[in-house]
Residue, then its C-alpha position, 0 to 999 in steps of 0.5 A: m487514503k487507507n481505504l483508497v490504497e486498500n481497494i487498489v491493492c485488493s483488486l490486484v492480488d489473488s488473495p484479497d483476504q490477506v491484504i492488510v493496510a496499516e496507517t500510522a499518522g505522524e505530525s506531518v507524514t502518514v505511513l501506509e504499510i501494505r502487507v500481502a501474501p508472499d505470492d502476491v508481492g510481485k503483483v503489487i510491485g510490478k515490473e521494475g516497480r511500476i505498479a508500486n510507483a503508481i500506488r505511491t503516486v495516487a496516495k501522494a495525490a490524495a494526501a496532497k488534498n489534505n496538505r499531508r505527506v505520505t509514505v507507502e511501504i510494501m511488505t509480505n504478510e508472513k505467518v508467525t508460528 
């Protein structure tokens, strides 16, 4: 699932080198945390959240094949100084 979501997000953004997808697996739920450059957040979310919902739908379909549940979170990848 992680590689699938990472490929989708990298194809959407202008800075694919700043895309980070972290996967945290729990007992029944897997959390995918997507971090992108601040300028690319809008491209990943889309108008009225349509692209974000599509990414979540694809991730949930992939998780269902493995009898898992998945949650997708989108965040900015801000540099900490």
